[in-house]
C-alpha positions as CSV (number, residue, x, y, z in Angstrom):
1,X,140.8,49.3,-23.8
2,X,137.4,48.2,-22.6
3,X,134.5,50.5,-23.7
4,X,136.7,52.4,-26.2
5,X,135.8,52.7,-29.9
6,X,137.4,50.1,-32.2
7,X,137.1,50.9,-35.8
8,X,135.4,48.1,-37.8
9,X,133.2,47.9,-40.8
10,X,130.0,46.5,-39.4
11,X,126.3,47.4,-39.6
12,X,126.4,48.9,-36.0
13,X,129.5,51.1,-36.9
14,X,127.6,52.6,-39.8
15,X,124.4,53.0,-37.8
16,X,123.5,56.4,-36.4
17,X,124.5,56.7,-32.7
18,X,121.0,57.9,-31.9
19,X,119.5,54.5,-32.7
20,X,121.9,52.9,-30.1
21,X,121.0,55.6,-27.6
22,X,117.4,54.7,-28.2
23,X,118.3,51.1,-27.5
24,X,120.0,52.1,-24.2
25,X,116.9,54.2,-23.1
26,X,114.5,51.3,-23.8
27,X,116.7,48.9,-22.0
28,X,116.7,51.1,-18.9
29,X,112.9,51.6,-19.0
30,X,112.3,47.8,-19.3
31,X,114.7,46.9,-16.5
32,X,113.1,49.3,-14.2
33,X,109.7,47.5,-14.6
34,X,111.1,44.0,-14.1
35,X,110.8,43.6,-10.4
36,X,109.2,40.2,-9.9
37,X,110.8,36.8,-9.9
38,X,108.5,35.9,-12.8
39,X,110.2,38.5,-15.0
40,X,113.4,36.4,-15.3
41,X,112.2,35.2,-18.6
42,X,111.8,38.7,-20.1
43,X,115.3,39.7,-18.8
44,X,116.8,36.5,-20.4
45,X,115.2,37.4,-23.7
46,X,116.5,41.0,-23.6
47,X,120.0,39.7,-22.8
48,X,119.7,37.2,-25.7
49,X,118.8,40.1,-27.9
50,X,121.8,42.1,-26.6
51,X,124.0,39.1,-27.3
52,X,122.9,39.1,-31.0
53,X,123.7,42.8,-31.2
54,X,127.2,42.0,-29.8
55,X,127.7,39.3,-32.5
56,X,126.5,41.6,-35.3
57,X,128.7,44.5,-34.2
58,X,131.7,42.2,-33.5
59,X,132.2,43.6,-30.1
60,X,135.0,42.0,-28.3
61,X,134.0,39.3,-25.8
62,X,136.9,40.4,-23.7
63,X,135.0,43.5,-22.8
64,X,132.1,41.3,-21.6
65,X,134.4,39.3,-19.5
66,X,135.8,42.4,-18.0
67,X,132.4,43.6,-17.1
68,X,131.4,40.4,-15.5
69,X,134.6,40.2,-13.5
70,X,133.9,43.7,-12.1
71,X,130.4,42.6,-11.1
72,X,131.2,39.2,-9.7
73,X,131.4,40.4,-6.1
74,X,128.2,42.3,-6.6
75,X,126.4,39.2,-7.8
76,X,127.5,37.0,-5.0
77,X,126.6,39.7,-2.5
78,X,123.1,40.0,-4.0
79,X,122.5,36.2,-4.0
80,X,123.5,36.0,-0.3
81,X,121.7,39.0,1.0
82,X,118.5,38.4,-1.1
83,X,118.6,34.7,-0.2
84,X,118.6,35.5,3.5
85,X,116.2,38.4,3.6
86,X,113.7,38.0,0.8
87,X,110.3,37.1,2.3
88,X,108.4,35.9,-0.7
89,X,108.8,33.3,-3.4
90,X,109.8,29.6,-2.8
91,X,110.2,29.1,0.9
92,X,112.4,26.0,0.4
93,X,115.6,26.3,2.6
94,X,118.8,25.5,0.8
95,X,121.0,25.7,3.9
96,X,120.5,27.2,7.4
97,X,123.5,29.4,8.3
98,X,122.2,30.5,11.7
99,X,119.0,31.1,13.6
100,X,117.8,34.8,13.6
101,X,113.9,34.8,13.5
102,X,112.3,38.2,13.2
103,X,108.7,39.0,12.2
104,X,108.0,35.4,11.3
105,X,111.1,35.3,9.0
106,X,114.3,33.4,9.8
107,X,117.0,35.7,8.4
108,X,119.6,33.0,8.8
109,X,118.0,30.6,6.2
110,X,119.1,30.8,2.6
111,X,116.0,30.2,0.7
112,X,115.3,29.3,-3.0
113,X,113.0,32.3,-3.5
114,X,115.5,34.7,-2.2
115,X,118.3,33.3,-4.4
116,X,116.0,33.6,-7.4
117,X,115.2,37.2,-6.6
118,X,118.9,37.9,-6.3
119,X,119.2,36.4,-9.7
120,X,116.5,38.8,-10.9
121,X,118.5,41.8,-9.6
122,X,121.7,40.4,-11.1
123,X,120.0,40.0,-14.6
124,X,118.7,43.5,-14.4
125,X,122.2,44.7,-13.9
126,X,123.5,42.6,-16.8
127,X,120.7,43.6,-19.1
128,X,121.7,47.3,-18.8
129,X,125.4,46.8,-18.6
130,X,125.5,44.6,-21.9
131,X,123.9,47.5,-23.8
132,X,126.6,50.1,-22.9
133,X,129.5,48.6,-24.9
134,X,127.2,48.3,-28.0
135,X,127.0,52.1,-28.0
136,X,130.5,53.0,-26.8
137,X,132.6,50.5,-28.8
138,X,130.7,50.9,-32.1
139,X,130.3,54.8,-32.2
140,X,133.1,57.2,-32.8
141,X,133.1,60.4,-30.8
142,X,132.7,62.6,-33.9
143,X,129.5,60.8,-35.0
144,X,128.0,60.9,-31.5
145,X,128.7,64.6,-31.3
146,X,127.3,65.3,-34.7
147,X,124.1,63.3,-34.2
148,X,123.3,64.9,-30.8
149,X,123.8,68.4,-32.4
150,X,121.5,67.4,-35.2
151,X,118.6,67.0,-32.7
152,X,119.5,70.4,-31.2
153,X,121.3,69.2,-28.0
154,X,123.2,72.1,-26.4
155,X,127.0,72.0,-27.2
156,X,128.0,72.1,-23.6
157,X,125.8,69.1,-22.9
158,X,127.3,67.3,-25.8
159,X,130.9,68.1,-24.5
160,X,130.1,66.9,-21.0
161,X,128.6,63.6,-22.4
162,X,131.5,63.0,-24.7
163,X,134.1,63.7,-21.9
164,X,132.2,61.4,-19.5
165,X,132.4,58.6,-22.1
166,X,136.0,59.1,-22.7
167,X,136.7,59.2,-19.0
168,X,136.4,55.4,-18.4
169,X,139.0,54.2,-20.9
170,X,141.2,57.1,-19.9
171,X,141.2,56.1,-16.3
172,X,141.8,52.5,-17.2
173,X,144.7,53.4,-19.5
174,X,146.2,55.7,-16.8
175,X,145.8,53.0,-14.1
176,X,147.7,50.5,-16.3
177,X,150.5,52.9,-16.9
178,X,150.9,53.6,-13.2
179,X,150.8,49.9,-12.4
180,X,153.6,49.2,-14.9
181,X,155.6,52.2,-13.5
182,X,155.3,50.7,-9.9
183,X,156.3,47.3,-11.2
184,X,159.5,48.8,-12.6
185,X,160.1,50.2,-9.2
186,X,159.9,46.7,-7.6
187,X,156.3,47.0,-6.4
188,X,154.3,44.2,-7.9
189,X,150.6,44.4,-7.1
190,X,149.5,41.2,-8.9
191,X,151.5,39.0,-6.7
192,X,150.2,40.5,-3.5
193,X,147.4,38.9,-1.5
194,X,144.0,40.6,-1.1
195,X,144.9,41.8,2.4
196,X,148.1,43.4,1.2
197,X,146.2,45.0,-1.7
198,X,143.7,46.6,0.6
199,X,146.3,47.6,3.3
200,X,149.1,49.2,1.2
201,X,148.9,48.3,-2.5
202,X,146.2,50.6,-3.8
203,X,147.6,53.7,-2.1
204,X,150.6,54.2,-4.4
205,X,148.1,53.6,-7.3
206,X,145.1,55.6,-6.4
207,X,147.0,58.6,-5.3
208,X,149.0,59.3,-8.5
209,X,145.8,58.4,-10.5
210,X,143.8,61.1,-8.8
211,X,146.6,63.7,-9.2
212,X,147.0,62.7,-12.9
213,X,143.2,63.0,-13.4
214,X,143.3,66.5,-11.8
215,X,146.2,67.5,-14.1
216,X,144.5,66.3,-17.2
217,X,141.3,68.2,-16.2
218,X,143.3,71.3,-15.9
219,X,145.0,70.7,-19.3
220,X,141.5,70.1,-20.7
221,X,140.3,73.4,-19.4
222,X,143.2,75.2,-20.9
223,X,142.7,73.4,-24.3
224,X,139.0,74.2,-24.6
225,X,139.6,77.9,-23.6
226,X,142.4,78.2,-26.2
227,X,140.0,76.9,-28.9
228,X,137.3,79.3,-27.9
229,X,134.8,76.7,-26.9
230,X,131.2,78.1,-27.1
231,X,132.1,81.1,-29.0
232,X,130.3,80.1,-32.2
233,X,126.8,78.6,-32.1
234,X,126.5,77.4,-35.8
235,X,129.1,74.6,-35.9
236,X,129.8,72.4,-38.9
237,X,130.6,68.6,-38.9
238,X,132.7,66.7,-41.3
239,X,130.7,63.4,-41.2
240,X,127.2,63.0,-42.5
241,X,125.0,61.7,-39.7
242,X,121.6,61.7,-41.4
243,X,119.4,58.7,-41.0
244,X,119.5,55.9,-43.7
245,X,117.8,52.7,-44.4
246,X,119.7,50.6,-42.0
247,X,119.0,53.1,-39.3
248,X,115.3,52.8,-39.8
249,X,115.6,49.0,-39.9
250,X,117.5,49.1,-36.6
251,X,114.8,51.4,-35.0
252,X,112.2,48.9,-36.2
253,X,114.0,45.9,-34.6
254,X,114.5,47.7,-31.3
255,X,110.9,48.8,-31.1
256,X,109.7,45.2,-31.9
257,X,112.0,43.8,-29.3
258,X,110.8,46.2,-26.7
259,X,107.1,45.7,-27.6
260,X,107.5,41.9,-27.4
261,X,109.1,42.3,-23.9
262,X,106.4,44.7,-22.7
263,X,103.7,42.2,-24.0
264,X,105.3,39.3,-22.1
265,X,105.8,41.5,-19.0
266,X,102.1,42.6,-18.7
267,X,100.1,40.0,-20.5
268,X,102.0,36.7,-20.7
269,X,104.6,36.8,-17.9
270,X,104.8,33.1,-17.4
271,X,104.4,31.8,-20.9
272,X,108.1,31.2,-22.0
273,X,110.6,30.1,-19.4
274,X,109.1,30.8,-15.9
275,X,107.4,27.4,-15.3
276,X,110.4,25.5,-16.6
277,X,112.9,27.6,-14.6
278,X,111.2,27.1,-11.4
279,X,110.9,23.4,-12.0
280,X,114.7,23.3,-12.8
281,X,115.7,25.3,-9.8
282,X,113.5,23.3,-7.4
283,X,114.8,20.0,-8.9
284,X,118.4,21.1,-8.6
285,X,118.0,22.3,-5.1
286,X,116.3,19.1,-3.9
287,X,118.9,17.0,-5.7
288,X,121.8,18.9,-4.1
289,X,120.1,18.5,-0.6
290,X,119.6,14.8,-1.1
291,X,123.1,14.3,-2.4
292,X,124.6,16.0,0.7
293,X,122.4,14.1,3.1
294,X,123.2,10.8,1.2
295,X,126.9,11.1,1.5
296,X,126.8,12.2,5.1
297,X,127.9,15.7,4.7
298,X,124.8,17.2,6.6
299,X,125.4,14.9,9.6
300,X,129.1,15.8,9.6
301,X,128.2,19.5,9.6
302,X,125.8,18.8,12.6
303,X,128.6,17.0,14.5
304,X,131.1,19.8,13.9
305,X,128.4,22.4,14.8
306,X,127.6,20.6,18.1
307,X,131.2,20.3,18.9
308,X,131.8,24.0,18.4
309,X,128.8,25.0,20.5
310,X,130.3,22.9,23.4
311,X,133.4,25.1,23.3
312,X,133.3,27.6,26.2
313,X,134.9,30.3,24.2
314,X,131.9,30.7,21.9
315,X,129.6,31.5,24.8
316,X,129.6,35.3,24.3
317,X,127.3,38.1,25.3
318,X,125.1,36.1,27.5
319,X,125.0,33.1,25.3
320,X,123.4,35.1,22.4
321,X,125.9,33.4,19.9
322,X,125.1,30.0,21.2
323,X,121.4,30.6,21.1
324,X,121.1,32.4,17.7
325,X,124.2,33.0,15.6
326,X,125.8,29.6,16.0
327,X,122.8,27.5,15.4
328,X,122.3,25.8,12.0
329,X,125.7,25.9,10.3
330,X,126.8,29.2,11.7
331,X,129.4,27.5,13.9
332,X,130.9,25.9,10.8
333,X,131.0,29.3,9.1
334,X,132.7,30.7,12.1
335,X,135.3,27.9,12.0
336,X,136.0,28.4,8.4
337,X,136.5,32.2,9.0
338,X,138.9,31.4,11.9
339,X,140.8,28.9,9.7
340,X,141.0,31.4,6.9
341,X,142.4,34.1,9.2
342,X,145.0,31.7,10.6
343,X,146.0,30.9,7.0
344,X,146.5,34.6,6.2
345,X,148.7,35.0,9.2
346,X,150.8,32.0,8.4
347,X,151.2,33.1,4.8
348,X,152.2,36.5,6.0
349,X,154.8,35.0,8.3
350,X,156.2,32.7,5.6
351,X,156.5,35.7,3.2
352,X,158.3,37.7,5.9
353,X,160.8,34.9,6.4
354,X,161.3,34.5,2.7
355,X,162.0,38.3,2.4
356,X,164.4,38.2,5.4
357,X,166.3,35.2,3.9
358,X,166.6,36.9,0.5
359,X,167.8,40.2,2.0
360,X,170.4,38.2,4.1
361,X,171.6,36.2,1.0
362,X,171.9,39.5,-1.0
363,X,174.0,41.0,1.9
364,X,176.3,38.0,1.9
365,X,176.8,38.1,-1.8
366,X,177.4,41.9,-1.9
367,X,180.2,41.6,0.8
368,X,183.6,42.0,-0.7
369,X,185.8,38.9,-0.4
370,X,188.9,39.3,1.7
371,X,190.5,36.0,0.6
372,X,193.9,36.5,-0.7
373,X,194.4,40.0,0.5
374,X,198.1,40.8,1.0
375,X,199.3,37.7,-0.7
């Protein structure tokens, strides 16, 4: 399971969990301060350092893929929204989706500066998220509890922290079990389309998952009351969680990495990759625009756009869509959405026909044969 501790014999497994907690705290402090486009270099350096920690701790790359898969929609949303609304940075227009000028800014133009700021926000999320598995997948719960108790954290706070950490893999495991149970009953969510998943697929999964979580919460309450949780204040722990040489070495590496990042952030923010990054992005954006214009793709979009603007059905709300929303390539976007909706309807109809045909075939096969009766 993702985010769950996997026993290995690595330096990070033997390291005190407080060191990795310090790493998470410093990552959060750094990310909060990286708010400019020029901070991309610092975020990339921090992500590179986190990657080295992943390699040293032999953390499964499948967990990183699971994280990025969860955040894919968020990243696309950030690129689009920031690309259309960010007012600063490089004003080069990548593509004009529609015309919506407000306060000297056209919110229908996807600009290079906005896309780069969306990249900054996405890298901030990745920089924090990549640190979490380093802590959760290399630290057993017993060592986390013992190390927190060693610095006099209240036992109830420790219990809530451990329970919250255990909650993510527990929910994932329970959802996988429910999905397998639904497959046995003939309900396959993986073969369903996105529309079917949103309309009826997640209801028979989320509902039993919530009920199961409530039941496990009640069982947990009974268990901790039966064990007299909180009755004794002087607890003992089996494992030794005292600091050793590799713990101090880890703290030194973390502090040096954080100090380097802060120095680059406030004193040399453009000394590493910023100049080269802007040069690469500008060159690639110009090359893509030239390529699209050279092969006639831009002129083709203009022709399609003019044709759609001439269709009377698009003249809605006093011509607002004609004058604003369908200028640029907005009409092309509208056409793509219409074609996509037609595709979904046709696919739904074909599946309905297939189900009807299958049910009819089963009914014919299940009918008892009357040939030879009475002979």
